[in-house]
N, C-alpha and C positions, 0 to 999 in steps of 0.2 A: 504494500500500500504506500502511496506517495503523499507527501505533505502538500497542502494548498494554502497560499497566503490568506490569513484570517480564518483558517479552518479549525482553530481551537485545538490543534493537535489531534484531530480525529483519527489520523492514521495510526497513532500509537495506542489507541484504546483496545485494539484487537490482537489476539494471539492465535497463530496457526499451530501446525503440528510441532510438538515438542515445546510448546509454550513460547515460540519465537514471536516477539512483539512486532507489530507492523505488518502482519501477514494474515491472509485469509485462506480458505480451502475451496478449491474449485471442483465441482462435480460435473464431469463432462456429459454424463448420461442425461441429467436433468437440466443442463445449462444453467446451473445455479452457483452462486458464490456464498459460502457460509462464513460469517464473521463472528467469531466467538470472542466475547469480551474477556480481556485478561483478568485473572483472579484478583489482581490488585487494582483494577480500574473500575470506573463507574461512568456510564454515559448518563449525565445528569439531566433531569427533567427541565425543559424550557431552554436548553442550550442548543444552538444550531452548530453541529459539527460538519466539517467538510473534509473529504479526502478523495484521492484518485487512485486509479490503477491503469496500467497500459495493457492493451490487447493488440493482436494482429487482426486486421479486418479480413474477412473471407475474400476470395478472389472473384466470386460471383456477386452480381448486383442483388440487393434485397431491400425491402422496406423495413422501417423500424417497427418493432412489435411492442405491445404493452408489456412493461416490466413491473413485477409485483414485489412488495416488501412485506415481511412478517417477522415476528420475534417470539422466541420461546424462552422459558426459564422457570425456576422454582417459585419465584415470587409473582410473576406476571406474564400474561400471554397477549401478544398483539396479533389480531387476525390479519390475514393476507389482504392487501389493498393495492390498487394500481398506483404506481409512482407518476409524478408529473413529468412530462417530456416536453422539451422545447421543439414544437413542430412548425414554428413560423420563422425562426432566424435563418438567414441565408449564409451558408458557408461554402466558399469556392464556387459561388454562383448557383448553389443548390438550395432551394427553399426546403426548410426542415432538415438541413444538413447537420444541425446540432442534435437531432433526435438520435438516441442511442442505437447504434448498429444499423443505421440507414447507410447503405453502401452503394456507391455509384462507380462503375468501371470506367477508368480513364481511357477513352478512345476518341479518335477523330472520326466523327460521323460524316464529315465532308473532307475529302483529301484528293482533290483533282489537280492535275497539272497538264498543261498543253503548250503548244508553240504556234507562232504565226507563220513560219515558213520552213520548209525542209531544204532550201537551196544552200549549197555549200559556199562557205567563205563570205557570207553577208550577215548583216545584223538580224537577229532573231529575238522576238519578244516572247519570253516565257511567262505564262500566267498561272498563278497558284491560287487555289480556293481551299480554305480551311475552316472547319467548325469543330469545336471540342465539347466534350461532355462536362468538363470541369474548368473553372477559371485557371488561366495561366498569367500570373502577375509578375511584373518586374520587381516588385517588392519582395518576392520570394525567389528572386534570381532565376526566373524561368527562361528557357531558351528552346527553340525549335530547330532541328537539324534536318535538312534535305540531303540525302546521300545518293550517290551513284549518278551524278549529273555528268556522266562521262562525255568528254569532247567539248564541254563548254569552255569558252575562252573569256575569262573574267579577271579583273584586277583584284587586289586584296580587299578593297572596300567596294561593295556592290550597291549602287543606287537603286532603291526600290521605287516603283512608279505607281501612281494612282490608277485605279480602274473604275469606270462608272458603276455606281452601285456597290462598290467594294467596302463600304463602311469605314473608309479610312485605314484599311489594313496596312498600307505602306508606312503609316506613321506610328505604328505600334512598336517598331523595332529600332534599336539603336546599335550602331557599330562602334568602331574604335573611337575613343574620346567622347563617347556618349552622343554622337551625331545622330539625330533622328532621321528615320527613313533610309537607313543603310543596314547591310548585312556583311558578314565576314566570309570570304571565300578561302577554302582550303584546297589548294591545287593538288596536293598529294592524294587526298581521299576523294577528290571531286565532290566536295560537300559544301553546302551553304549553311552557315550558322546564323540564326535569327534570334538575337537576344532581346527579350521584351524590355523596353525602356523602364527605368525605375518608377516612373509616374504613370505607367500605362497598365492596362489589363485586357487580355484577350478573353472576353466574357463567354461563359458557357452558353451554347446554343445559338450563338451569332455566327453567321457565315461571313468571313472576311475574305476579300480578294485583293491581290496586288500583283505586280509584274516586275520583271527585271529584264534587261537586254543583254544578250551575250552575242559573241561573234561565232557563227557556225564554223566548225573545222573544215579544212579543205578536202578531206577525204570522206567518201561515202561510209555510212554506218547505219545500223539498225537502232531503233529506240530501245533503250534498256529499262528495266524496272527501276523506278525511283522510290526510295523509302523515306518515310517521315517518322520522327520520334521527338519527344520532348523531355526535358529534365528540369528539375527545380527543387527547392526546399520543401514545397508543399505537396507536389504530385509528380509522378513519373508516367510518361506515356511510352509504352514499348514500341519498338520499330515495327512498322507495317508498310506494305506496298501501297503506293498511291495509285489512283485511278487514272489511266491514260486513255485518250481517245484514239483507238487504233482502227477506227472504221471510216472517219470523215476523209473526204478527198480534198487535198489542197494542191493546186497547180497540177492537177491530173494524177497526183500520187495518193494512192489509198494509204491511210494511216499517216498522212503528211502532217497532221496536227499532233501526233504523238511526240513527246519531248525528245529533241536531239536525234530524231530520225533525219539523216542527211542524204541528199541525192546530188550527184554531180550534174551541173548544167552543161551538157555537151550534146552534139548531134551523133 
């Protein structure tokens, strides 16, 4: 059990196996936590005690369920009653996110990437659309990485461009020196790192769109799978393949809108 500021030492009232202070006993079958008051302690009437414990959330999404509390002892019995849950506060963009064991899986529900032209050796606008299930804030050092942009020709600092209806997605990210509207290009890994600005927040459920311009390579190549992932202090998004438009025809090339599919312009 863990101390909470102003909690009146609530964590030290309870003893687990072997009389160890500050511990409780978990029953996995009944999903219950038993808190036995230490023999030398007394949970006094009218005093509000606060304590905490840390669990690992399950990997699957779930709603918060009603949690009950009861007490037993030689002197008094407290019948089981539902505890109060905070079902309205917003945490990481999730209403009711403070309700116990409400779990949301961090995934990008929108993760599209496309290009303006497959012609070799010329400027090519890459457009990215992203929507996340949980907030990604700069205050939590959040960053999004696009990986396997093989063949892109970019400088170390990549200017991000506005797209109509894109919700200002280009302005969410800051590159070197905190310059808004830029990303960082890693040529070795062919990846673009998009660090959320300290004052910005990529809000859950909002689809943001932005673009950047690369120079297409001079050699022909097929479009490769591009992955997106996110890291931060509050939430991690595992790497997953982005959606590519492999069917649209651009300049007579089927799949020409698929990122970094390159065709030589020759007779």
